[in-house]
C-alpha positions in Angstrom: -64.8 66.8 -58.0 -65.5 65.2 -54.7 -63.5 65.9 -51.5 -63.7 63.8 -48.6 -62.9 65.4 -45.3 -61.8 63.1 -42.6 -62.4 63.9 -39.0 -59.7 63.0 -36.6 -60.9 62.5 -33.0 -58.4 62.1 -30.2 -59.9 61.0 -26.9 -58.4 59.6 -23.7 -59.9 59.0 -20.3 -58.7 61.3 -17.6 -56.7 59.8 -14.8 -59.4 60.6 -12.3 -61.9 58.6 -14.2 -59.8 55.4 -14.2 -59.1 56.0 -10.5 -62.8 56.3 -9.8 -63.4 53.1 -11.6 -60.8 51.3 -9.5 -62.3 52.6 -6.3 -65.7 51.1 -7.2 -64.4 48.0 -8.9 -64.8 45.8 -5.9 -68.6 46.2 -6.4 -68.2 45.1 -10.0 -65.7 42.2 -10.3 -63.4 41.8 -7.3 -62.0 38.4 -8.3 -61.2 39.3 -11.9 -59.0 42.3 -11.0 -57.3 41.2 -7.8 -54.2 40.1 -9.7 -53.5 43.7 -11.0 -54.6 45.6 -7.8 -51.0 47.0 -7.4 -50.5 48.0 -11.0 -49.6 51.7 -11.6 -51.7 53.8 -13.9 -50.0 55.2 -17.0 -50.4 58.9 -17.4 -50.7 61.4 -20.3 -52.3 58.7 -22.4 -53.9 59.1 -25.8 -54.6 57.2 -29.0 -54.6 59.4 -32.1 -56.3 58.0 -35.2 -55.2 59.2 -38.6 -58.8 59.1 -39.6 -62.0 58.4 -37.6 -64.1 57.4 -40.6 -66.1 54.2 -39.9 -64.7 51.2 -41.7 -61.6 53.1 -43.0 -58.6 50.9 -43.9 -54.9 51.8 -43.8 -55.5 53.8 -40.6 -52.6 54.7 -38.3 -53.1 54.5 -34.5 -50.5 56.5 -32.6 -50.5 55.3 -28.9 -48.9 57.7 -26.4 -48.5 57.2 -22.7 -46.0 57.7 -19.8 -45.2 54.4 -17.9 -44.3 54.3 -14.3 -40.6 53.6 -14.9 -40.8 50.0 -13.5 -38.9 47.6 -15.8 -41.2 46.2 -18.5 -40.7 44.1 -21.6 -44.1 43.5 -23.2 -47.5 45.0 -23.4 -51.1 44.2 -24.5 -53.6 46.6 -26.1 -57.2 45.4 -25.9 -60.0 47.1 -27.7 -63.6 46.8 -26.5 -66.9 47.8 -28.2 -69.4 50.4 -27.1 -71.1 48.1 -24.7 -67.9 47.8 -22.6 -65.7 50.3 -20.7 -62.1 51.4 -20.6 -61.6 50.0 -17.1 -58.7 47.5 -17.2 -59.9 44.0 -16.2 -63.6 44.8 -16.6 -65.8 42.9 -19.1 -64.6 43.6 -22.6 -66.8 42.6 -25.6 -64.6 42.2 -28.8 -67.2 42.1 -31.5 -66.7 43.5 -35.0 -67.2 46.9 -33.4 -63.5 47.2 -32.6 -60.4 47.8 -34.8 -58.8 45.0 -36.7 -55.0 44.7 -36.3 -54.5 41.6 -38.4 -52.4 43.3 -41.1 -50.9 46.0 -38.8 -47.2 46.9 -38.6 -45.6 48.5 -35.6 -42.8 51.0 -34.8 -42.1 52.4 -31.3 -39.8 54.4 -29.0 -40.8 52.0 -26.2 -38.7 49.0 -25.4 -35.9 47.7 -27.8 -36.6 46.1 -31.2 -40.3 46.0 -30.6 -42.1 43.1 -32.4 -45.8 42.3 -32.8 -47.0 39.0 -31.2 -50.7 38.3 -31.5 -52.5 40.6 -34.0 -56.2 40.4 -34.7 -59.6 41.8 -34.1 -59.5 44.1 -31.1 -56.1 43.1 -29.8 -52.4 43.5 -30.5 -49.6 42.1 -28.3 -46.1 43.7 -28.4 -42.8 42.5 -26.9 -39.3 43.9 -26.9 -35.9 42.3 -27.1 -34.8 44.2 -24.0 -36.7 45.7 -21.0 -37.5 49.4 -20.7 -37.5 51.5 -17.5 -38.7 54.6 -19.2 -40.8 57.1 -17.2 -41.2 59.6 -19.9 -43.8 59.8 -22.7 -43.5 56.9 -25.1 -45.0 56.5 -28.6 -46.1 53.3 -30.3 -47.2 53.7 -34.0 -49.5 51.0 -35.4 -50.1 51.3 -39.1 -52.5 49.6 -41.5 -55.3 49.3 -39.0 -59.0 48.8 -40.1 -61.4 51.0 -38.2 -64.7 49.5 -36.8 -67.4 49.5 -39.4 -70.7 51.3 -39.1 -72.6 48.0 -39.6 -70.9 46.5 -36.6 -71.6 49.5 -34.4 -75.4 49.4 -34.5 -75.9 49.8 -30.8 -74.0 53.1 -30.4 -75.1 54.3 -33.8 -78.7 54.1 -32.7 -78.0 56.0 -29.5 -75.3 58.4 -30.6 -76.4 59.4 -34.1 -73.8 58.4 -36.7 -70.7 58.4 -34.4 -69.6 55.5 -32.2 -67.5 55.3 -29.1 -65.2 52.3 -28.4 -62.5 51.7 -25.8 -58.9 50.6 -25.5 -56.9 49.3 -22.5 -53.1 49.0 -22.2 -51.2 46.7 -19.8 -47.4 46.4 -19.4 -45.6 43.3 -18.1 -42.1 42.7 -16.6 -41.3 39.8 -19.0 -41.5 39.2 -22.7 -44.4 36.8 -22.5 -47.1 39.1 -21.1 -46.9 38.0 -17.5 -49.9 36.0 -16.5 -52.3 37.7 -18.9 -55.1 35.4 -20.2 -57.8 37.7 -21.4 -59.1 41.3 -21.3 -61.0 40.5 -18.1 -58.1 38.6 -16.5 -55.1 40.7 -17.1 -52.8 39.0 -14.6 -49.6 40.5 -13.2 -49.7 43.8 -15.0 -47.1 46.5 -14.1 -48.9 49.5 -15.6 -52.5 49.8 -16.8 -54.5 52.5 -18.5 -57.8 53.1 -20.4 -58.7 55.1 -23.5 -61.9 56.2 -25.1 -62.1 56.6 -28.9 -64.8 57.3 -31.4 -65.5 56.8 -35.1 -67.7 59.1 -37.1 -69.2 59.5 -40.5 -67.1 61.5 -42.9 -68.2 64.9 -44.1 -68.7 64.7 -47.9 -68.1 67.9 -49.8 -69.0 68.2 -53.5 -67.6 71.0 -55.6 -67.8 71.4 -59.4 -65.1 73.0 -61.4 -66.1 73.8 -65.0 -63.9 73.1 -67.9 -62.2 76.3 -69.0 -60.6 77.5 -72.2 -59.9 81.1 -73.2 -58.2 81.6 -76.5 -57.6 84.6 -78.7 -55.6 85.8 -81.8 -54.1 89.3 -81.6 -51.8 91.7 -83.4 -50.2 92.5 -80.0 -49.4 90.3 -77.1 -52.6 89.8 -75.1 -52.9 89.9 -71.3 -54.0 87.1 -69.0 -57.3 85.6 -70.2 -57.2 87.7 -73.3 -58.9 90.5 -71.3 -56.7 93.4 -72.5 -54.1 94.1 -75.1 -56.0 92.3 -77.9 -55.9 94.0 -81.3 -57.3 92.9 -84.6 -54.7 90.5 -86.2 -54.4 92.3 -89.6 -50.9 91.8 -91.1 -49.2 93.3 -94.1 -46.2 91.6 -95.9 -44.1 93.9 -98.0 -41.7 96.9 -97.8 -41.2 100.3 -99.4 -43.6 103.0 -100.4 -46.2 102.0 -101.4 -45.7 98.7 -99.5 -45.2 95.9 -101.9 -43.8 92.3 -101.9 -41.0 91.8 -104.5 -38.0 89.6 -105.2 -35.5 91.7 -103.3 -36.4 90.8 -99.8 -38.1 88.4 -97.4 -40.8 90.4 -95.7 -42.3 89.5 -92.3 -45.0 90.5 -89.9 -46.2 89.0 -86.6 -49.3 88.0 -84.7 -49.9 86.4 -81.3 -52.2 83.8 -79.7 -53.1 83.9 -76.0 -54.5 81.0 -74.0 -55.7 80.2 -70.5 -57.0 76.7 -69.6 -57.5 74.0 -67.0 -57.3 71.2 -69.6 -55.3 68.6 -67.8 -54.7 66.8 -71.2 -53.3 70.0 -72.7 -54.5 72.2 -75.5 -53.5 71.7 -79.1 -53.2 74.8 -81.2 -53.6 74.4 -85.0 -53.6 76.7 -88.0 -55.8 76.3 -91.0 -56.1 78.5 -94.0 -54.6 79.5 -97.4 -51.4 80.7 -98.9 -51.6 84.3 -100.2 -53.8 84.2 -103.3 -54.8 86.9 -105.9 -58.3 87.5 -107.4 -57.1 85.7 -110.5 -56.1 82.7 -108.4 -52.3 83.3 -108.6 -50.6 82.3 -105.4 -47.4 82.8 -103.4 -46.6 79.1 -102.9 -45.9 77.4 -99.6 -42.2 77.2 -98.7 -40.6 74.1 -100.1 -43.8 73.2 -102.0 -45.7 72.8 -98.7 -43.7 69.9 -97.4 -44.6 68.4 -94.0 -41.1 67.9 -92.7 -39.7 71.5 -92.3 -38.5 73.8 -91.3 -37.2 75.3 -94.6 -35.4 78.5 -95.6 -37.1 81.3 -97.5 -34.7 83.0 -100.0 -35.4 86.4 -101.5 -36.4 86.0 -105.1 -37.8 82.4 -104.8 -41.5 82.9 -104.2 -42.5 81.3 -100.9 -44.8 81.7 -97.9 -44.5 80.2 -94.4 -44.5 80.8 -90.6 -42.5 80.1 -87.5 -42.9 80.7 -83.8 -39.2 80.9 -82.8 -36.8 79.3 -80.3 -36.4 81.7 -77.4 -38.7 81.0 -74.4 -39.9 84.4 -73.0 -39.4 86.2 -76.3 -41.0 84.0 -78.9 -43.4 82.3 -76.5 -44.2 82.4 -72.7 -41.6 81.0 -70.4 -43.8 78.1 -69.3 -46.9 76.4 -70.7 -46.3 76.7 -74.5 -44.3 74.1 -76.5 -44.0 74.9 -80.2 -44.0 72.0 -82.6 -40.5 71.2 -83.9 -41.0 72.3 -87.5 -42.2 75.7 -86.4 -39.6 76.2 -83.6 -36.9 77.8 -85.6 -35.1 81.1 -85.4 -34.7 81.6 -89.1 -36.7 79.0 -91.1 -40.3 78.5 -91.8 -43.0 75.9 -92.6 -46.4 75.5 -94.2 -47.8 72.1 -94.5 -50.1 72.3 -97.5 -51.9 69.0 -96.7 -52.8 69.9 -93.1 -53.1 73.7 -93.3 -54.3 74.7 -96.8 -56.6 71.8 -97.7 -59.9 72.9 -96.4 -61.4 69.4 -97.0 -58.8 67.9 -94.6 -60.5 66.0 -91.8 -57.9 67.2 -89.4 -58.4 70.7 -87.9 -55.4 72.2 -89.5 -51.6 71.9 -88.9 -50.5 71.8 -85.3 -48.1 74.6 -84.3 -48.0 74.3 -80.5 -49.2 72.6 -77.4 -50.4 74.5 -74.3 -50.3 73.0 -70.8 -52.8 74.0 -68.1 -52.0 77.6 -67.3 -53.6 81.0 -66.6 -51.7 83.1 -69.1 -49.6 81.8 -72.0 -48.9 83.3 -75.4 -46.8 82.7 -78.5 -45.7 85.1 -81.3 -46.3 83.8 -84.8 -43.9 85.1 -87.5 -45.2 85.1 -91.1 -42.9 85.6 -94.0 -43.1 85.8 -97.8 -41.1 86.8 -100.9 -42.0 87.0 -104.6 -40.0 86.0 -107.6 -39.3 88.1 -110.7 -42.1 86.2 -112.5 -44.8 86.4 -109.8 -47.9 87.9 -111.4 -48.9 91.4 -110.2 -51.9 91.7 -108.0 -53.2 92.0 -104.4 -52.6 88.7 -102.6 -54.6 87.9 -99.5 -54.7 85.0 -97.1 -57.1 84.1 -94.3 -55.7 81.9 -91.4 -57.7 80.4 -88.5 -56.1 79.5 -85.2 -58.0 76.6 -83.6 -57.5 75.6 -79.9 -58.7 72.1 -78.9 -58.5 71.1 -75.2 -58.5 67.6 -73.8 -60.1 67.6 -70.4 
């Protein structure tokens, strides 16, 4: 089994860093940023990625920031690759090393009935049907984003190991058409601006192997979990009186159990395979109702017959969960013995199914055997040998 652990990285530029960038920006690009010189800086800003795995699809970006409170009705989010910076208005390279918002959907607490305008590689524009003057933390959730791929982030991969930093910028505008914005380096009449730093990383791959498991036992007494204790040799005697004997006056019974623990996600099938009671001279106590496959059938004292049942009461006849007896064996008073499936040792099937076991750590079922003789049943010691077979599908 392989588990993939995704690393989530939340990163935002501190306010002082953006301020420092603005103080020195005149040395970098004084003409490009002059139109947004009076813009306020959004505070408490972050972008949380649902996964930071490189190239991951279906990612959710949760954008949080506190605007200045000045009336705004639209915003732009620009993403720039590792060769750029988070400074609003600075050069922004939008190669494939940025997120792809082409198939994204948006929900928000910011502005009313927020809709997505332009959506594409490295950019998403959002506008509302009414202006907002909020000055408290706002959240914009952008779903179904594709993270930058490792192949497109070769520059930062070479210098930063397997992780890669990229940047985001947000600008708000007082109208629904993004003010006079024309590009990431010419943001126009922005009301609020802010920068973010994000990073992708390689996922940690964890491999663990869980072995197939099946523990199964037959016992005269109810076994404990995993058949570790409570297991006794399943030797049964059918008869009554002193000395114990089978006759035509009664239907005599005795019980055994099976226990099972398994992680077989396709369940375990429990079957029985063996013989009806047979004497050394090959006389038999016949299967109930001539070994029919439908069942269940009644065993009546004086009419020679042999059969078994599990019972109907969960928690008494079988464990409260995990075991499902097959219908013809799930009876409170009647019995079955399918001669074709259970007695025929040349049968290609592995016996007659009596129960199904779901994945569980400790399940059990009580098997009730019963027999009676007729007035003409030949005398002798009759014995039978039954095998319980558990087959798991993993």
